[in-house]
Backbone as CSV, one residue per row, in Angstrom:
resi,resn,N_x,N_y,N_z,CA_x,CA_y,CA_z,C_x,C_y,C_z
1,MET,-45.253,-49.665,2.782,-43.911,-49.859,3.320,-42.932,-48.850,2.739
2,VAL,-43.070,-48.574,1.458,-42.198,-47.596,0.825,-42.407,-46.226,1.446
3,LEU,-43.679,-45.852,1.684,-43.980,-44.568,2.279,-43.410,-44.480,3.693
4,THR,-43.510,-45.573,4.442,-42.994,-45.599,5.802,-41.482,-45.400,5.804
5,CYS,-40.792,-46.102,4.917,-39.342,-45.972,4.824,-38.950,-44.552,4.449
6,PHE,-39.713,-43.956,3.534,-39.424,-42.588,3.110,-39.592,-41.629,4.277
7,ALA,-40.653,-41.836,5.063,-40.896,-40.959,6.202,-39.776,-41.072,7.223
8,LEU,-39.323,-42.310,7.479,-38.236,-42.506,8.430,-36.958,-41.846,7.923
9,SER,-36.717,-41.965,6.606,-35.536,-41.360,6.012,-35.589,-39.847,6.132
10,ALA,-36.760,-39.266,5.902,-36.920,-37.822,5.999,-36.672,-37.341,7.418
11,CYS,-37.161,-38.113,8.388,-36.955,-37.751,9.786,-35.474,-37.786,10.144
12,ALA,-34.791,-38.817,9.643,-33.362,-38.950,9.911,-32.580,-37.784,9.313
13,CYS,-32.953,-37.387,8.100,-32.276,-36.264,7.442,-32.495,-34.970,8.212
14,ALA,-33.730,-34.781,8.691,-34.049,-33.573,9.453,-33.259,-33.535,10.754
15,ALA,-33.150,-34.702,11.401,-32.387,-34.768,12.650,-30.923,-34.457,12.405
16,HIS,-30.383,-35.011,11.310,-28.982,-34.748,10.968,-28.758,-33.269,10.706
17,ALA,-29.669,-32.658,9.938,-29.543,-31.238,9.633,-29.552,-30.416,10.916
18,GLY,-30.420,-30.805,11.855,-30.476,-30.086,13.118,-29.196,-30.231,13.916
19,ASP,-28.615,-31.425,13.904,-27.368,-31.662,14.640,-26.225,-30.811,14.096
20,ILE,-26.048,-30.820,12.783,-24.919,-30.080,12.222,-25.123,-28.585,12.376
21,GLU,-26.367,-28.109,12.220,-26.635,-26.682,12.385,-26.367,-26.240,13.814
22,ASN,-26.843,-27.034,14.785,-26.616,-26.689,16.182,-25.137,-26.766,16.531
23,GLY,-24.481,-27.804,16.031,-23.057,-27.957,16.322,-22.236,-26.806,15.778
24,VAL,-22.497,-26.422,14.537,-21.760,-25.307,13.926,-22.053,-24.009,14.662
25,ARG,-23.318,-23.788,15.003,-23.685,-22.552,15.716,-22.964,-22.462,17.058
26,LEU,-23.006,-23.532,17.831,-22.350,-23.536,19.137,-20.834,-23.407,19.003
27,TYR,-20.281,-24.036,17.968,-18.843,-23.924,17.724,-18.466,-22.472,17.442
28,ARG,-19.242,-21.820,16.596,-18.941,-20.422,16.251,-19.104,-19.509,17.456
29,GLU,-19.980,-19.894,18.374,-20.159,-19.130,19.613,-19.100,-19.488,20.647
30,ARG,-18.207,-20.387,20.266,-17.108,-20.861,21.111,-17.596,-21.634,22.330
31,ASP,-18.778,-22.208,22.205,-19.284,-23.121,23.231,-18.890,-24.531,22.787
32,PHE,-17.617,-24.858,22.961,-17.091,-26.101,22.420,-17.667,-27.326,23.121
33,ALA,-17.861,-27.220,24.432,-18.439,-28.351,25.156,-19.851,-28.633,24.670
34,GLY,-20.616,-27.565,24.416,-21.972,-27.730,23.916,-22.015,-28.231,22.492
35,ALA,-21.022,-27.868,21.696,-20.989,-28.263,20.285,-20.609,-29.726,20.107
36,LEU,-19.933,-30.284,21.096,-19.368,-31.618,20.942,-20.417,-32.683,20.629
37,GLN,-21.511,-32.746,21.395,-22.503,-33.809,21.189,-23.196,-33.728,19.839
38,PRO,-23.731,-32.546,19.432,-24.366,-32.510,18.114,-23.391,-32.760,16.967
39,LEU,-22.148,-32.342,17.128,-21.170,-32.604,16.076,-20.848,-34.090,15.995
40,ARG,-20.763,-34.747,17.124,-20.525,-36.187,17.107,-21.683,-36.933,16.455
41,LYS,-22.907,-36.486,16.734,-24.075,-37.120,16.109,-24.035,-36.914,14.598
42,ALA,-23.711,-35.695,14.181,-23.619,-35.423,12.743,-22.493,-36.231,12.111
43,ALA,-21.385,-36.391,12.852,-20.255,-37.163,12.337,-20.634,-38.617,12.127
44,GLU,-21.477,-39.136,13.006,-21.906,-40.534,12.882,-22.721,-40.774,11.618
45,THR,-23.337,-39.721,11.107,-24.127,-39.861,9.879,-23.272,-39.627,8.636
46,GLY,-21.963,-39.318,8.834,-21.054,-39.159,7.700,-20.913,-37.742,7.188
47,ASP,-21.059,-36.751,8.062,-20.974,-35.356,7.633,-19.522,-34.870,7.669
48,PRO,-18.918,-34.537,6.513,-17.522,-34.094,6.480,-17.275,-32.801,7.248
49,ILE,-18.281,-31.920,7.321,-18.103,-30.681,8.080,-17.918,-31.000,9.551
50,ALA,-18.733,-31.937,10.061,-18.593,-32.356,11.458,-17.234,-33.013,11.675
51,TRP,-16.799,-33.835,10.736,-15.493,-34.491,10.866,-14.382,-33.446,10.970
52,GLU,-14.454,-32.447,10.105,-13.406,-31.420,10.105,-13.414,-30.619,11.399
53,LEU,-14.598,-30.241,11.861,-14.681,-29.469,13.099,-14.201,-30.280,14.300
54,LEU,-14.575,-31.536,14.358,-14.099,-32.390,15.447,-12.577,-32.534,15.397
55,GLY,-12.041,-32.658,14.196,-10.588,-32.726,14.063,-9.921,-31.494,14.633
56,GLY,-10.483,-30.335,14.319,-9.921,-29.090,14.847,-10.037,-28.993,16.353
57,MET,-11.159,-29.470,16.902,-11.365,-29.420,18.346,-10.356,-30.313,19.070
58,TYR,-10.115,-31.505,18.538,-9.126,-32.385,19.151,-7.710,-31.857,18.951
59,PHE,-7.465,-31.205,17.826,-6.137,-30.646,17.561,-5.798,-29.558,18.567
60,ARG,-6.777,-28.702,18.887,-6.530,-27.566,19.766,-6.973,-27.802,21.207
61,GLY,-7.641,-28.932,21.459,-8.126,-29.190,22.809,-9.294,-28.295,23.174
62,GLU,-10.233,-28.129,22.259,-11.404,-27.273,22.482,-12.599,-28.142,22.884
63,GLY,-12.935,-28.124,24.166,-14.063,-28.914,24.642,-13.745,-30.375,24.848
64,VAL,-12.535,-30.777,24.492,-12.073,-32.158,24.652,-10.600,-32.112,25.048
65,GLU,-10.097,-33.238,25.531,-8.671,-33.313,25.815,-7.908,-33.342,24.495
66,ARG,-6.862,-32.563,24.415,-6.092,-32.470,23.175,-5.522,-33.832,22.798
67,ASN,-5.730,-34.228,21.539,-5.258,-35.530,21.082,-4.970,-35.434,19.587
68,PHE,-3.701,-35.336,19.233,-3.322,-35.150,17.833,-3.670,-36.360,16.969
69,GLN,-3.563,-37.549,17.527,-3.879,-38.743,16.735,-5.363,-38.790,16.385
70,THR,-6.216,-38.485,17.364,-7.655,-38.449,17.086,-7.974,-37.339,16.095
71,ALA,-7.316,-36.207,16.268,-7.510,-35.087,15.335,-7.143,-35.504,13.925
72,PHE,-6.016,-36.185,13.787,-5.569,-36.627,12.465,-6.595,-37.541,11.814
73,LEU,-7.154,-38.472,12.562,-8.126,-39.412,11.995,-9.383,-38.695,11.519
74,TRP,-9.879,-37.735,12.299,-11.056,-36.976,11.853,-10.727,-36.146,10.616
75,HIS,-9.577,-35.497,10.626,-9.187,-34.693,9.465,-9.003,-35.561,8.220
76,LEU,-8.456,-36.763,8.406,-8.254,-37.650,7.262,-9.589,-38.068,6.661
77,LYS,-10.573,-38.392,7.525,-11.902,-38.772,7.019,-12.491,-37.647,6.173
78,ALA,-12.365,-36.413,6.663,-12.927,-35.279,5.924,-12.090,-34.932,4.701
79,GLY,-10.769,-35.040,4.839,-9.875,-34.666,3.742,-10.049,-35.525,2.513
80,VAL,-10.195,-36.829,2.710,-10.342,-37.717,1.551,-11.692,-37.494,0.865
81,GLN,-12.633,-36.859,1.569,-13.922,-36.523,0.969,-13.896,-35.155,0.293
82,GLY,-12.726,-34.505,0.302,-12.577,-33.247,-0.422,-12.759,-31.995,0.399
83,ASN,-12.876,-32.109,1.729,-13.029,-30.917,2.573,-11.698,-30.164,2.598
84,ALA,-11.696,-28.936,2.080,-10.454,-28.184,1.911,-9.803,-27.822,3.246
85,ARG,-10.611,-27.449,4.236,-10.024,-27.094,5.527,-9.360,-28.315,6.161
86,ALA,-9.979,-29.476,6.019,-9.382,-30.699,6.552,-8.096,-31.047,5.794
87,GLN,-8.086,-30.824,4.497,-6.883,-31.089,3.707,-5.741,-30.181,4.146
88,CYS,-6.053,-28.922,4.407,-5.026,-28.006,4.912,-4.530,-28.480,6.275
89,ALA,-5.460,-28.929,7.111,-5.091,-29.432,8.430,-4.175,-30.645,8.319
90,LEU,-4.429,-31.511,7.350,-3.574,-32.677,7.148,-2.152,-32.248,6.777
91,GLY,-2.045,-31.183,5.994,-0.726,-30.646,5.697,-0.006,-30.230,6.967
92,VAL,-0.750,-29.602,7.885,-0.168,-29.185,9.162,0.251,-30.408,9.979
93,HIS,-0.606,-31.433,10.011,-0.265,-32.665,10.731,1.050,-33.245,10.217
94,TYR,1.181,-33.347,8.893,2.358,-33.994,8.316,3.612,-33.134,8.443
95,ILE,3.494,-31.825,8.299,4.694,-30.986,8.368,5.211,-30.893,9.800
96,GLY,4.296,-31.003,10.771,4.715,-30.901,12.157,4.825,-32.224,12.884
97,GLY,4.400,-33.311,12.241,4.419,-34.612,12.899,3.399,-34.713,14.015
98,TYR,2.255,-34.059,13.833,1.206,-34.064,14.850,0.270,-35.255,14.658
99,GLY,0.444,-36.289,15.492,-0.430,-37.454,15.419,-0.119,-38.396,14.289
100,VAL,0.938,-38.131,13.556,1.346,-38.955,12.418,2.828,-38.688,12.189
101,GLY,3.516,-39.618,11.522,4.937,-39.401,11.257,5.163,-38.186,10.368
102,ARG,6.179,-37.404,10.685,6.496,-36.223,9.875,6.838,-36.646,8.449
103,ASP,6.199,-35.997,7.472,6.402,-36.352,6.074,6.186,-35.095,5.237
104,GLU,7.260,-34.468,4.830,7.169,-33.206,4.099,6.506,-33.374,2.736
105,ASN,6.715,-34.514,2.086,6.089,-34.752,0.787,4.570,-34.859,0.921
106,GLN,4.117,-35.578,1.959,2.678,-35.686,2.206,2.099,-34.324,2.574
107,ALA,2.852,-33.544,3.327,2.390,-32.208,3.689,2.139,-31.375,2.435
108,ALA,3.099,-31.413,1.514,2.954,-30.651,0.275,1.757,-31.142,-0.531
109,THR,1.548,-32.459,-0.557,0.422,-33.032,-1.300,-0.906,-32.521,-0.766
110,TRP,-1.068,-32.533,0.563,-2.343,-32.107,1.149,-2.528,-30.594,1.085
111,PHE,-1.444,-29.839,1.285,-1.561,-28.388,1.120,-1.978,-28.051,-0.311
112,ARG,-1.417,-28.772,-1.281,-1.753,-28.507,-2.679,-3.230,-28.803,-2.965
113,LYS,-3.734,-29.911,-2.432,-5.146,-30.247,-2.637,-6.050,-29.128,-2.118
114,ALA,-5.738,-28.640,-0.924,-6.548,-27.577,-0.340,-6.344,-26.255,-1.079
115,ALA,-5.093,-25.972,-1.458,-4.782,-24.722,-2.160,-5.506,-24.641,-3.496
116,GLN,-5.604,-25.773,-4.186,-6.282,-25.783,-5.484,-7.779,-25.544,-5.352
117,GLN,-8.305,-25.726,-4.134,-9.712,-25.419,-3.876,-9.901,-23.989,-3.383
118,GLY,-8.787,-23.242,-3.252,-8.890,-21.850,-2.852,-8.685,-21.586,-1.382
119,ASN,-8.192,-22.560,-0.616,-7.955,-22.348,0.806,-6.727,-21.456,0.983
120,ALA,-6.918,-20.287,1.582,-5.849,-19.294,1.667,-4.687,-19.742,2.536
121,LEU,-4.978,-20.394,3.655,-3.906,-20.840,4.532,-3.052,-21.898,3.842
122,ALA,-3.697,-22.794,3.110,-2.951,-23.815,2.360,-2.111,-23.171,1.267
123,GLN,-2.651,-22.170,0.615,-1.904,-21.471,-0.431,-0.659,-20.812,0.147
124,MET,-0.810,-20.165,1.306,0.344,-19.543,1.944,1.376,-20.597,2.355
125,ASN,0.910,-21.681,2.975,1.839,-22.721,3.418,2.537,-23.404,2.251
126,LEU,1.809,-23.613,1.150,2.441,-24.187,-0.032,3.474,-23.220,-0.591
127,GLY,3.157,-21.933,-0.559,4.135,-20.928,-0.965,5.387,-20.996,-0.110
128,ASP,5.204,-21.188,1.204,6.350,-21.321,2.105,7.206,-22.529,1.744
129,MET,6.540,-23.615,1.377,7.288,-24.830,1.039,8.117,-24.628,-0.223
130,TYR,7.542,-23.961,-1.211,8.310,-23.662,-2.419,9.428,-22.665,-2.120
131,HIS,9.169,-21.720,-1.255,10.181,-20.717,-0.921,11.381,-21.358,-0.228
132,ALA,11.098,-22.297,0.693,12.170,-22.928,1.464,12.710,-24.208,0.830
133,GLY,11.998,-24.737,-0.185,12.402,-26.009,-0.770,12.156,-27.163,0.178
134,VAL,11.033,-27.125,0.878,10.658,-28.165,1.838,9.549,-29.018,1.231
135,GLY,9.808,-30.292,0.998,8.801,-31.183,0.422,8.607,-31.024,-1.071
136,VAL,9.173,-29.975,-1.632,9.120,-29.685,-3.064,10.454,-29.064,-3.460
137,LYS,10.726,-29.030,-4.753,11.927,-28.359,-5.226,11.767,-26.861,-5.041
138,GLN,12.799,-26.204,-4.519,12.715,-24.764,-4.300,12.412,-24.042,-5.605
139,ASP,11.409,-23.164,-5.539,10.968,-22.472,-6.742,10.336,-21.156,-6.313
140,TYR,11.094,-20.070,-6.424,10.604,-18.768,-5.983,9.404,-18.291,-6.797
141,ALA,9.374,-18.649,-8.079,8.247,-18.236,-8.922,6.950,-18.893,-8.448
142,GLN,7.026,-20.181,-8.088,5.857,-20.874,-7.556,5.448,-20.282,-6.213
143,ALA,6.435,-19.979,-5.376,6.149,-19.381,-4.079,5.396,-18.063,-4.268
144,LEU,5.898,-17.224,-5.167,5.258,-15.937,-5.435,3.829,-16.127,-5.924
145,SER,3.624,-17.079,-6.814,2.294,-17.334,-7.366,1.298,-17.709,-6.272
146,TRP,1.704,-18.602,-5.365,0.786,-19.035,-4.304,0.560,-17.935,-3.281
147,TYR,1.597,-17.158,-2.991,1.403,-16.031,-2.068,0.400,-15.028,-2.629
148,LEU,0.513,-14.754,-3.927,-0.403,-13.797,-4.556,-1.849,-14.302,-4.521
149,LYS,-2.030,-15.607,-4.741,-3.379,-16.172,-4.684,-3.976,-15.987,-3.292
150,ALA,-3.177,-16.269,-2.256,-3.678,-16.162,-0.888,-3.903,-14.714,-0.485
151,ALA,-2.989,-13.846,-0.878,-3.036,-12.454,-0.435,-4.277,-11.710,-0.907
152,GLY,-4.848,-12.138,-2.025,-6.001,-11.443,-2.574,-7.336,-11.942,-2.093
153,GLN,-7.330,-12.904,-1.177,-8.595,-13.481,-0.735,-9.257,-12.642,0.350
154,LEU,-10.539,-12.880,0.519,-11.318,-12.270,1.598,-11.890,-13.383,2.435
155,SER,-11.853,-13.243,3.764,-12.438,-14.268,4.624,-13.947,-14.141,4.623
156,ALA,-14.628,-15.199,5.017,-16.078,-15.259,4.925,-16.766,-14.223,5.799
157,ASN,-16.134,-13.794,6.899,-16.775,-12.815,7.774,-16.315,-11.397,7.475
158,GLY,-15.610,-11.213,6.369,-15.179,-9.884,5.972,-13.827,-9.494,6.541
159,GLY,-13.291,-10.290,7.473,-11.987,-10.018,8.049,-10.920,-10.803,7.323
160,ASP,-9.693,-10.627,7.741,-8.592,-11.307,7.074,-8.216,-12.586,7.809
161,ALA,-8.228,-13.694,7.102,-7.820,-14.975,7.666,-6.304,-14.987,7.830
162,PRO,-5.789,-15.838,8.741,-4.338,-15.882,8.959,-3.528,-16.110,7.688
163,GLY,-4.009,-16.967,6.813,-3.273,-17.241,5.587,-3.209,-16.042,4.660
164,VAL,-4.250,-15.226,4.668,-4.288,-14.038,3.812,-3.263,-13.022,4.280
165,VAL,-3.325,-12.673,5.561,-2.395,-11.683,6.106,-0.970,-12.215,6.075
166,GLY,-0.818,-13.497,6.377,0.515,-14.089,6.332,1.129,-13.998,4.949
167,ALA,0.330,-14.243,3.924,0.832,-14.165,2.551,1.198,-12.732,2.183
168,GLN,0.430,-11.776,2.668,0.746,-10.369,2.404,2.083,-9.989,3.021
169,ILE,2.335,-10.471,4.233,3.624,-10.211,4.879,4.748,-10.894,4.108
170,ARG,4.518,-12.128,3.670,5.532,-12.856,2.898,5.894,-12.075,1.635
171,LEU,4.876,-11.547,0.946,5.136,-10.777,-0.275,5.977,-9.546,0.031
172,GLY,5.663,-8.881,1.128,6.464,-7.735,1.527,7.915,-8.115,1.763
173,GLU,8.128,-9.267,2.387,9.491,-9.714,2.697,10.283,-10.060,1.442
174,ILE,9.644,-10.777,0.508,10.426,-11.202,-0.665,10.733,-10.022,-1.585
175,TYR,9.817,-9.035,-1.645,10.125,-7.841,-2.443,11.179,-6.980,-1.749
176,ALA,11.148,-6.934,-0.430,12.131,-6.142,0.308,13.535,-6.699,0.143
177,GLU,13.645,-8.035,0.068,14.955,-8.670,-0.024,15.317,-9.083,-1.442
178,GLY,14.369,-9.007,-2.373,14.648,-9.392,-3.755,14.849,-10.879,-3.919
179,GLU,14.016,-11.671,-3.259,14.118,-13.127,-3.314,13.264,-13.679,-4.461
180,GLY,13.911,-13.927,-5.595,13.205,-14.441,-6.754,12.489,-13.374,-7.560
181,VAL,12.579,-12.128,-7.105,11.987,-10.994,-7.811,12.975,-9.837,-7.735
182,ALA,12.774,-8.840,-8.570,13.614,-7.650,-8.473,13.303,-6.943,-7.157
183,GLN,14.335,-6.550,-6.435,14.116,-5.864,-5.166,13.334,-4.574,-5.403
184,ASP,12.282,-4.388,-4.611,11.394,-3.244,-4.816,10.788,-2.871,-3.464
185,VAL,11.374,-1.869,-2.806,10.905,-1.515,-1.467,9.516,-0.886,-1.498
186,VAL,9.163,-0.259,-2.611,7.821,0.324,-2.725,6.766,-0.778,-2.753
187,GLU,6.997,-1.798,-3.580,6.069,-2.930,-3.637,6.045,-3.669,-2.296
188,ALA,7.205,-3.781,-1.673,7.288,-4.432,-0.371,6.446,-3.683,0.657
189,TYR,6.604,-2.375,0.691,5.869,-1.563,1.672,4.372,-1.595,1.393
190,LYS,4.007,-1.693,0.119,2.583,-1.803,-0.219,1.966,-3.014,0.471
191,TRP,2.615,-4.157,0.315,2.059,-5.385,0.876,2.085,-5.380,2.404
192,ILE,3.164,-4.872,2.985,3.234,-4.805,4.443,2.168,-3.850,4.979
193,SER,1.912,-2.769,4.253,0.885,-1.807,4.675,-0.502,-2.428,4.642
194,VAL,-0.759,-3.217,3.605,-2.056,-3.892,3.508,-2.243,-4.822,4.710
195,ALA,-1.182,-5.558,5.057,-1.259,-6.462,6.207,-1.388,-5.686,7.512
196,ALA,-0.637,-4.592,7.632,-0.653,-3.800,8.864,-2.012,-3.161,9.113
197,ALA,-2.777,-2.939,8.048,-4.099,-2.327,8.186,-5.056,-3.197,8.984
198,THR,-4.731,-4.482,9.124,-5.570,-5.385,9.922,-5.297,-5.237,11.415
199,GLY,-4.243,-4.478,11.763,-3.909,-4.288,13.165,-2.914,-5.286,13.713
200,LEU,-2.389,-6.166,12.870,-1.453,-7.193,13.316,-0.129,-6.548,13.740
201,ASP,0.298,-6.820,14.967,1.510,-6.199,15.494,2.748,-6.541,14.665
202,LEU,2.832,-7.796,14.211,3.989,-8.204,13.416,4.091,-7.363,12.150
203,ALA,2.957,-7.152,11.484,2.959,-6.362,10.255,3.327,-4.908,10.549
204,LYS,2.851,-4.385,11.654,3.190,-3.011,12.026,4.686,-2.869,12.254
205,ALA,5.265,-3.871,12.918,6.702,-3.825,13.188,7.501,-3.893,11.887
206,ARG,7.064,-4.761,10.968,7.745,-4.869,9.676,7.615,-3.562,8.894
207,SER,6.472,-2.937,8.996,6.240,-1.675,8.303,7.191,-0.595,8.806
208,THR,7.336,-0.510,10.117,8.225,0.491,10.713,9.674,0.256,10.298
209,ALA,10.097,-0.999,10.329,11.474,-1.323,9.958,11.751,-1.013,8.492
210,LEU,10.800,-1.326,7.631,10.987,-1.097,6.204,10.978,0.402,5.887
211,GLU,10.137,1.132,6.578,10.027,2.570,6.332,11.359,3.279,6.580
212,ALA,12.153,2.744,7.515,13.444,3.356,7.822,14.414,3.261,6.646
213,ARG,14.125,2.376,5.697,14.991,2.185,4.528,14.513,2.987,3.324
214,MET,13.418,3.733,3.486,12.777,4.368,2.338,12.780,5.889,2.435
215,THR,12.636,6.520,1.277,12.454,7.968,1.254,10.979,8.280,1.490
216,ALA,10.691,9.513,1.812,9.308,9.928,2.039,8.478,9.735,0.771
217,GLN,9.084,9.992,-0.383,8.382,9.831,-1.654,8.032,8.364,-1.896
218,GLN,8.949,7.477,-1.591,8.685,6.047,-1.762,7.557,5.573,-0.846
219,VAL,7.568,6.040,0.387,6.513,5.669,1.336,5.159,6.161,0.830
220,ALA,5.116,7.402,0.369,3.856,7.969,-0.113,3.331,7.192,-1.317
221,LYS,4.223,6.836,-2.222,3.811,6.065,-3.409,3.276,4.698,-2.997
222,ALA,3.956,4.046,-2.072,3.528,2.727,-1.612,2.173,2.794,-0.924
223,GLN,1.935,3.849,-0.164,0.656,3.999,0.531,-0.489,4.172,-0.464
224,VAL,-0.240,4.903,-1.554,-1.252,5.062,-2.597,-1.545,3.716,-3.255
225,LEU,-0.477,2.958,-3.558,-0.653,1.641,-4.175,-1.432,0.702,-3.253
226,ALA,-1.136,0.750,-1.967,-1.839,-0.101,-1.002,-3.312,0.267,-0.921
227,ALA,-3.597,1.558,-0.906,-4.985,2.012,-0.830,-5.757,1.619,-2.082
228,ASP,-5.122,1.766,-3.247,-5.776,1.405,-4.509,-6.047,-0.096,-4.560
229,TRP,-5.070,-0.902,-4.126,-5.238,-2.355,-4.149,-6.360,-2.783,-3.206
230,SER,-6.382,-2.212,-2.018,-7.410,-2.563,-1.034,-8.800,-2.173,-1.518
231,LYS,-8.887,-1.035,-2.176,-10.170,-0.582,-2.703,-10.673,-1.543,-3.784
232,ALA,-9.791,-1.938,-4.684,-10.167,-2.871,-5.752,-10.557,-4.223,-5.165
233,ARG,-9.867,-4.645,-4.139,-10.159,-5.923,-3.499,-11.542,-5.906,-2.858
234,ARG,-11.852,-4.831,-2.123,-13.165,-4.736,-1.477,-14.290,-4.671,-2.489
235,ALA,-13.981,-4.116,-3.661,-14.997,-3.986,-4.702,-15.289,-5.307,-5.391
236,GLY,-14.474,-6.327,-5.068,-14.728,-7.647,-5.652,-13.961,-7.872,-6.921
237,SER,-12.650,-7.664,-6.863,-11.820,-7.896,-8.032,-11.837,-9.385,-8.384
238,PRO,-11.469,-9.749,-9.623,-11.511,-11.154,-10.044,-10.701,-12.091,-9.159
239,ASP,-9.666,-11.582,-8.481,-8.825,-12.438,-7.662,-9.389,-12.663,-6.261
240,ALA,-10.420,-11.918,-5.900,-10.951,-12.021,-4.541,-12.002,-13.109,-4.459
241,SER,-11.953,-13.891,-3.423,-12.965,-14.907,-3.155,-13.122,-15.035,-1.660
242,ARG,-14.123,-15.798,-1.219,-14.411,-15.878,0.210,-13.892,-17.188,0.782
243,ILE,-13.299,-17.065,1.949,-12.655,-18.232,2.549,-12.666,-18.131,4.058
244,GLU,-12.766,-19.256,4.742,-12.622,-19.327,6.191,-11.521,-20.327,6.499
245,THR,-10.633,-19.964,7.413,-9.623,-20.902,7.862,-9.588,-20.876,9.375
246,ARG,-9.216,-22.017,9.958,-9.261,-22.083,11.412,-7.920,-22.446,12.040
247,LEU,-7.136,-23.293,11.398,-5.892,-23.723,12.016,-4.829,-22.642,11.861
248,ALA,-4.022,-22.452,12.887,-2.924,-21.508,12.812,-1.896,-22.008,11.801
249,SER,-1.190,-21.079,11.173,-0.220,-21.463,10.156,1.021,-22.071,10.799
250,VAL,1.761,-22.820,10.002,3.008,-23.423,10.452,4.156,-22.682,9.781
251,GLU,5.092,-22.191,10.577,6.223,-21.441,10.028,7.230,-22.412,9.409
252,LEU,7.479,-22.240,8.114,8.370,-23.146,7.399,9.684,-22.478,7.019
253,ARG,9.767,-21.192,7.265,10.922,-20.458,6.758,11.997,-20.313,7.826
């Protein structure tokens, strides 16, 4: 009887592994309708990854009818189990009132949980909250710290996640305006240049506007600093880590 139970348990585990693998694969291929059934099966077995992905699908209406309340419930199940992406998503739910009552304090709590696990989007959003004094006491030093953590990250596929590029743009803005730091257009242009290298139109526009305020020597110095920083980052500097984020950021400023 013990052997029989073990065999049944092994079969169940294998089936679960197959469901989550197929669901994740189809999700990454953007076959959301196809991903839905295996992810639901994996979710029924208590898989936090499936819970988080289902939450995102309901949040964005991918393969299902958009439903913020259902999204919130899936994200909450995954978030309380420590899934960082779900915790970041909960911050978005609370700051925007998506499927739950708007609560800036709860938003800060969930962004912090995810940020402490290294989630770049949560780090950027928490930085925004400190910068604006939303849900937390305004603190430019804290904002700068969280922006720097996010800005140095690398996404899992080698590209830049929204939170990473967003934090780089934020750093450029606060140095350009001297918000909580000494005004430094060279440092500002460095960060905007790093963000613009990803091809983001917003970063390119900020770069052009900032360049109009600078001398040719300042621009050249900033470009060297940006190139050196990017090279060190690609080489695997101590501040670089791998991260994937899926939810779009929420503008708090």
